[in-house]
LOKE-669946 format. One record per atom (N, C-alpha, C): residue number from 1; residue in one letter; atom name; y, z, x. Coordinates in steps of 0.02 Angstrom, whole numbers, m for minus. Layout:
N
(NUM A CA (Y Z X))
...
***
This chain:
153
(1 M N (m705 m643 949))
(1 M CA (m657 m608 987))
(1 M C (m621 m590 922))
(2 M N (m612 m524 919))
(2 M CA (m553 m482 862))
(2 M C (m505 m481 904))
(3 K N (m440 m506 874))
(3 K CA (m381 m502 911))
(3 K C (m332 m449 863))
(4 F N (m278 m384 889))
(4 F CA (m238 m354 852))
(4 F C (m163 m402 870))
(5 F N (m144 m411 812))
(5 F CA (m58 m436 827))
(5 F C (m1 m413 780))
(6 T N (73 m387 817))
(6 T CA (109 m368 755))
(6 T C (149 m458 768))
(7 S N (157 m490 718))
(7 S CA (191 m542 708))
(7 S C (237 m549 668))
(8 I N (270 m615 672))
(8 I CA (351 m635 637))
(8 I C (320 m694 585))
(9 V N (322 m676 513))
(9 V CA (303 m745 484))
(9 V C (349 m802 501))
(10 E N (330 m857 492))
(10 E CA (362 m903 544))
(10 E C (363 m972 445))
(11 S N (295 m965 413))
(11 S CA (290 m993 370))
(11 S C (229 m977 346))
(12 C N (232 m990 261))
(12 C CA (164 m962 238))
(12 C C (165 m1003 154))
(13 K N (106 m1054 164))
(13 K CA (90 m1085 105))
(13 K C (29 m1083 62))
(14 D N (30 m1075 m17))
(14 D CA (m41 m1098 m55))
(14 D C (m79 m1150 m38))
(15 V N (m124 m1148 m24))
(15 V CA (m156 m1213 m23))
(15 V C (m203 m1207 m103))
(16 A N (m172 m1280 m136))
(16 A CA (m237 m1299 m210))
(16 A C (m274 m1207 m231))
(17 G N (m205 m1154 m225))
(17 G CA (m203 m1126 m252))
(17 G C (m275 m1056 m218))
(18 K N (m305 m1096 m157))
(18 K CA (m358 m1022 m124))
(18 K C (m372 m1002 m80))
(19 L N (m313 m1045 m39))
(19 L CA (m307 m1055 15))
(19 L C (m218 m1027 36))
(20 R N (m215 m967 91))
(20 R CA (m148 m969 114))
(20 R C (m149 m978 200))
(21 N N (m109 m1007 218))
(21 N CA (m78 m1053 286))
(21 N C (m25 m1026 297))
(22 L N (m38 m979 366))
(22 L CA (10 m969 379))
(22 L C (3 m966 458))
(23 T N (63 m949 484))
(23 T CA (115 m972 546))
(23 T C (159 m950 535))
(24 A N (154 m894 639))
(24 A CA (157 m851 632))
(24 A C (183 m844 724))
(25 K N (239 m806 734))
(25 K CA (229 m777 823))
(25 K C (232 m700 834))
(26 A N (191 m692 874))
(26 A CA (190 m670 888))
(26 A C (179 m630 976))
(27 N N (220 m629 1011))
(27 N CA (222 m610 1100))
(27 N C (213 m662 1131))
(28 D N (266 m706 1100))
(28 D CA (265 m792 1144))
(28 D C (196 m817 1128))
(29 I N (160 m801 1072))
(29 I CA (80 m844 1055))
(29 I C (91 m854 964))
(30 E N (94 m931 957))
(30 E CA (94 m948 902))
(30 E C (24 m964 853))
(31 F N (66 m926 782))
(31 F CA (m37 m957 735))
(31 F C (m6 m1012 710))
(32 E N (m35 m1081 691))
(32 E CA (m8 m1124 672))
(32 E C (m68 m1160 629))
(33 D N (m57 m1121 551))
(33 D CA (m92 m1165 491))
(33 D C (m168 m1121 509))
(34 R N (m157 m1067 509))
(34 R CA (m211 m1027 495))
(34 R C (m223 m1002 445))
(35 Q N (m291 m986 418))
(35 Q CA (m316 m972 378))
(35 Q C (m280 m889 369))
(36 L N (m266 m859 292))
(36 L CA (m254 m809 293))
(36 L C (m274 m789 230))
(37 M N (m325 m709 244))
(37 M CA (m364 m700 188))
(37 M C (m320 m646 165))
(38 Q N (m340 m615 125))
(38 Q CA (m331 m533 77))
(38 Q C (m363 m536 29))
(39 Q N (m351 m445 31))
(39 Q CA (m390 m388 m15))
(39 Q C (m406 m469 m95))
(40 F N (m480 m451 m137))
(40 F CA (m481 m466 m163))
(40 F C (m445 m447 m247))
(41 G N (m424 m496 m258))
(41 G CA (m376 m468 m314))
(41 G C (m313 m452 m303))
(42 F N (m310 m472 m264))
(42 F CA (m220 m450 m240))
(42 F C (m195 m535 m171))
(43 I N (m147 m566 m203))
(43 I CA (m113 m613 m165))
(43 I C (m48 m596 m159))
(44 S N (m5 m627 m109))
(44 S CA (59 m633 m106))
(44 S C (67 m685 m50))
(45 I N (124 m718 m56))
(45 I CA (117 m754 9))
(45 I C (191 m743 33))
(46 P N (176 m712 102))
(46 P CA (263 m662 133))
(46 P C (290 m734 141))
(47 R N (372 m670 180))
(47 R CA (434 m749 144))
(47 R C (417 m751 251))
(48 K N (458 m798 261))
(48 K CA (478 m810 340))
(48 K C (518 m749 350))
(49 G N (516 m718 409))
(49 G CA (536 m671 478))
(49 G C (518 m606 433))
(50 D N (439 m592 374))
(50 D CA (402 m542 368))
(50 D C (377 m505 427))
(51 R N (385 m458 465))
(51 R CA (335 m433 489))
(51 R C (265 m409 492))
(52 M N (229 m426 516))
(52 M CA (152 m407 474))
(52 M C (112 m385 542))
(53 L N (60 m334 526))
(53 L CA (m6 m332 584))
(53 L C (m54 m360 563))
(54 L N (m73 m430 594))
(54 L CA (m139 m450 599))
(54 L C (m185 m458 626))
(55 L N (m258 m462 600))
(55 L CA (m314 m476 629))
(55 L C (m316 m525 619))
(56 Q N (m357 m548 698))
(56 Q CA (m375 m630 725))
(56 Q C (m441 m621 713))
(57 F N (m489 m660 679))
(57 F CA (m539 m695 704))
(57 F C (m562 m773 724))
(58 G N (m556 m781 772))
(58 G CA (m562 m836 743))
(58 G C (m509 m856 717))
(59 N N (m514 m923 707))
(59 N CA (m451 m967 653))
(59 N C (m429 m919 588))
(60 V N (m456 m876 564))
(60 V CA (m446 m851 522))
(60 V C (m409 m760 529))
(61 V N (m352 m771 495))
(61 V CA (m314 m712 512))
(61 V C (m307 m652 459))
(62 I N (m320 m584 457))
(62 I CA (m307 m539 414))
(62 I C (m234 m485 397))
(63 A N (m212 m525 358))
(63 A CA (m148 m448 360))
(63 A C (m143 m380 351))
(64 V N (m168 m331 407))
(64 V CA (m172 m276 402))
(64 V C (m140 m246 356))
(65 A N (m60 m250 358))
(65 A CA (m32 m232 356))
(65 A C (39 m255 366))
(66 S N (118 m225 314))
(66 S CA (174 m278 349))
(66 S C (215 m185 345))
(67 D N (267 m212 366))
(67 D CA (340 m197 382))
(67 D C (398 m194 351))
(68 S N (439 m193 289))
(68 S CA (469 m225 245))
(68 S C (526 m155 230))
(69 A N (584 m167 268))
(69 A CA (631 m153 235))
(69 A C (666 m164 164))
(70 D N (632 m199 99))
(70 D CA (635 m204 47))
(70 D C (566 m170 m2))
(71 R N (545 m107 35))
(71 R CA (508 m101 m17))
(71 R C (546 m24 m47))
(72 P N (503 m17 m139))
(72 P CA (563 58 m156))
(72 P C (512 118 m113))
(73 A N (557 154 m147))
(73 A CA (518 215 m128))
(73 A C (493 238 m144))
(74 V N (421 290 m123))
(74 V CA (403 327 m151))
(74 V C (354 382 m140))
(75 N N (329 417 m154))
(75 N CA (314 487 m173))
(75 N C (237 474 m109))
(76 E N (221 569 m116))
(76 E CA (181 563 m101))
(76 E C (118 580 m174))
(77 G N (44 498 m135))
(77 G CA (15 500 m215))
(77 G C (13 459 m226))
(78 E N (104 414 m238))
(78 E CA (80 363 m270))
(78 E C (58 275 m242))
(79 T N (77 209 m258))
(79 T CA (47 189 m277))
(79 T C (92 131 m282))
(80 A N (125 73 m261))
(80 A CA (157 22 m274))
(80 A C (162 m43 m285))
(81 L N (146 m93 m307))
(81 L CA (157 m160 m286))
(81 L C (236 m174 m302))
(82 Y N (235 m235 m225))
(82 Y CA (319 m249 m258))
(82 Y C (336 m293 m217))
(83 R N (372 m324 m235))
(83 R CA (408 m414 m201))
(83 R C (470 m373 m155))
(84 E N (516 m334 m173))
(84 E CA (557 m296 m182))
(84 E C (571 m218 m206))
(85 K N (639 m220 m152))
(85 K CA (669 m149 m187))
(85 K C (683 m151 m266))
(86 E N (705 m207 m306))
(86 E CA (715 m206 m361))
(86 E C (674 m252 m404))
(87 H N (584 m249 m374))
(87 H CA (558 m295 m398))
(87 H C (492 m237 m396))
(88 Y N (462 m218 m451))
(88 Y CA (410 m180 m438))
(88 Y C (383 m145 m490))
(89 I N (300 m139 m477))
(89 I CA (251 m90 m502))
(89 I C (247 m21 m474))
(90 I N (256 36 m482))
(90 I CA (241 101 m434))
(90 I C (175 147 m483))
(91 L N (113 148 m463))
(91 L CA (66 182 m511))
(91 L C (113 278 m480))
(92 K N (154 327 m510))
(92 K CA (175 398 m495))
(92 K C (114 426 m501))
(93 D N (139 478 m471))
(93 D CA (104 549 m459))
(93 D C (74 568 m510))
(94 D N (138 567 m576))
(94 D CA (129 623 m629))
(94 D C (100 581 m676))
(95 G N (66 524 m691))
(95 G CA (23 482 m733))
(95 G C (48 444 m751))
(96 T N (112 441 m731))
(96 T CA (176 379 m801))
(96 T C (154 294 m716))
(97 I N (184 280 m747))
(97 I CA (198 196 m711))
(97 I C (266 167 m720))
(98 A N (305 160 m675))
(98 A CA (382 129 m653))
(98 A C (347 59 m660))
(99 I N (401 31 m702))
(99 I CA (377 m30 m688))
(99 I C (501 m66 m693))
(100 K N (498 m101 m609))
(100 K CA (572 m120 m640))
(100 K C (577 m204 m634))
(101 A N (588 m244 m658))
(101 A CA (609 m321 m675))
(101 A C (678 m340 m689))
(102 S N (695 m345 m641))
(102 S CA (771 m393 m687))
(102 S C (776 m416 m713))
(103 G N (721 m490 m700))
(103 G CA (714 m549 m736))
(103 G C (677 m517 m800))
(104 G N (645 m475 m831))
(104 G CA (606 m456 m875))
(104 G C (528 m454 m872))
(105 V N (514 m439 m915))
(105 V CA (438 m425 m924))
(105 V C (403 m490 m977))
(106 D N (350 m532 m967))
(106 D CA (312 m564 m1003))
(106 D C (254 m557 m1004))
(107 I N (228 m549 m1079))
(107 I CA (170 m515 m1093))
(107 I C (123 m589 m1130))
(108 D N (85 m628 m1101))
(108 D CA (27 m658 m1137))
(108 D C (m12 m629 m1163))
(109 G N (m24 m637 m1242))
(109 G CA (m76 m558 m1281))
(109 G C (m45 m537 m1320))
(110 D N (m87 m491 m1330))
(110 D CA (m66 m421 m1403))
(110 D C (m34 m395 m1347))
(111 L N (m8 m338 m1349))
(111 L CA (12 m264 m1352))
(111 L C (11 m216 m1370))
(112 R N (m51 m172 m1347))
(112 R CA (m89 m109 m1397))
(112 R C (m66 m54 m1376))
(113 V N (m25 m9 m1406))
(113 V CA (m11 46 m1397))
(113 V C (m23 102 m1429))
(114 T N (m62 183 m1399))
(114 T CA (m79 225 m1437))
(114 T C (8 271 m1443))
(115 G N (19 254 m1387))
(115 G CA (72 329 m1422))
(115 G C (152 281 m1450))
(116 D N (206 307 m1440))
(116 D CA (257 313 m1467))
(116 D C (310 267 m1402))
(117 V N (307 189 m1450))
(117 V CA (352 130 m1423))
(117 V C (430 158 m1439))
(118 Q N (485 166 m1371))
(118 Q CA (538 208 m1379))
(118 Q C (612 148 m1326))
(119 D N (654 131 m1341))
(119 D CA (708 117 m1332))
(119 D C (769 141 m1320))
(120 K N (826 138 m1286))
(120 K CA (857 196 m1281))
(120 K C (889 220 m1335))
(121 S N (896 152 m1416))
(121 S CA (898 185 m1488))
(121 S C (864 256 m1532))
(122 G N (817 251 m1502))
(122 G CA (754 266 m1541))
(122 G C (679 251 m1522))
(123 T N (646 264 m1567))
(123 T CA (567 278 m1583))
(123 T C (546 192 m1650))
(124 L N (486 175 m1621))
(124 L CA (468 119 m1667))
(124 L C (455 140 m1749))
(125 D N (437 217 m1722))
(125 D CA (410 254 m1776))
(125 D C (444 270 m1818))
(126 R N (518 282 m1795))
(126 R CA (581 300 m1844))
(126 R C (620 238 m1866))
(127 L N (596 163 m1835))
(127 L CA (628 144 m1859))
(127 L C (574 104 m1936))
(128 R N (520 149 m1929))
(128 R CA (469 139 m2005))
(128 R C (515 166 m2045))
(129 Q N (492 221 m2050))
(129 Q CA (525 302 m2058))
(129 Q C (589 269 m2102))
(130 N N (640 232 m2086))
(130 N CA (683 214 m2106))
(130 N C (700 184 m2159))
(131 Y N (658 125 m2145))
(131 Y CA (646 59 m2171))
(131 Y C (608 82 m2245))
(132 N N (539 135 m2227))
(132 N CA (517 122 m2294))
(132 N C (561 155 m2357))
(133 K N (603 213 m2325))
(133 K CA (640 253 m2383))
(133 K C (694 238 m2382))
(134 H N (732 164 m2360))
(134 H CA (786 139 m2389))
(134 H C (782 98 m2449))
(135 T N (855 98 m2460))
(135 T CA (882 68 m2549))
(135 T C (934 21 m2558))
(136 H N (948 m33 m2564))
(136 H CA (992 m67 m2580))
(136 H C (1032 m35 m2644))
(137 V N (1089 m66 m2655))
(137 V CA (1140 m72 m2722))
(137 V C (1111 m125 m2758))
(138 G N (1108 m118 m2850))
(138 G CA (1096 m176 m2876))
(138 G C (1137 m205 m2895))
(139 N N (1122 m259 m2934))
(139 N CA (1177 m321 m2980))
(139 N C (1217 m247 m3026))
(140 L N (1181 m199 m3053))
(140 L CA (1235 m174 m3062))
(140 L C (1283 m89 m3037))
(141 G N (1256 m99 m2965))
(141 G CA (1301 m37 m2922))
(141 G C (1253 m8 m2909))
(142 A N (1205 31 m2934))
(142 A CA (1157 73 m2935))
(142 A C (1112 51 m2900))
(143 P N (1095 112 m2839))
(143 P CA (1053 103 m2788))
(143 P C (960 68 m2819))
(144 T N (928 45 m2792))
(144 T CA (885 29 m2820))
(144 T C (837 74 m2792))
(145 S N (761 73 m2784))
(145 S CA (705 109 m2767))
(145 S C (696 84 m2716))
(146 P N (661 165 m2669))
(146 P CA (646 124 m2597))
(146 P C (582 66 m2633))
(147 T N (590 31 m2565))
(147 T CA (555 m26 m2537))
(147 T C (475 7 m2570))
(148 T N (420 m63 m2599))
(148 T CA (375 m52 m2620))
(148 T C (332 m70 m2570))
(149 D N (353 m135 m2492))
(149 D CA (304 m131 m2444))
(149 D C (313 m111 m2406))
(150 A N (271 m40 m2424))
(150 A CA (302 4 m2354))
(150 A C (255 m1 m2288))
(151 Q N (283 3 m2234))
(151 Q CA (257 m40 m2163))
(151 Q C (203 12 m2146))
(152 D N (163 9 m2120))
(152 D CA (97 45 m2100))
(152 D C (115 57 m2057))
(153 M N (94 141 m2043))
(153 M CA (119 179 m2009))
(153 M C (50 215 m1931))
***
């Protein structure tokens, strides 16, 4: 028999990286250590106090939706992966991706970019151009020639 419940999460824990056990309350009904199934390719562990819509099949519950005040604002046509307003990835309607991570972003592997790399001071291409044409003051006080080991463009 299938049932829908709006529930408040009491606890949720990962079990050996394969299952999530959820304990929640809904209308004076308590779910204890129910297996929480999620969409393939997506995993999250809800926090205590999160409000969720659960679909129950026997001992298995599926988190259909959640209601959180911590979600970032998105516009029509946009999709977000988030944990809090200050920690998200948004696929924006204009084709860009917005990432906010107060602790930084770690990449394990190579980063390949076909466009410009830019920070608040300028582009990586501009840095290369300045490096390639820079000179130094030599021992006799005259400028040296530009470097002969120009960086790839």
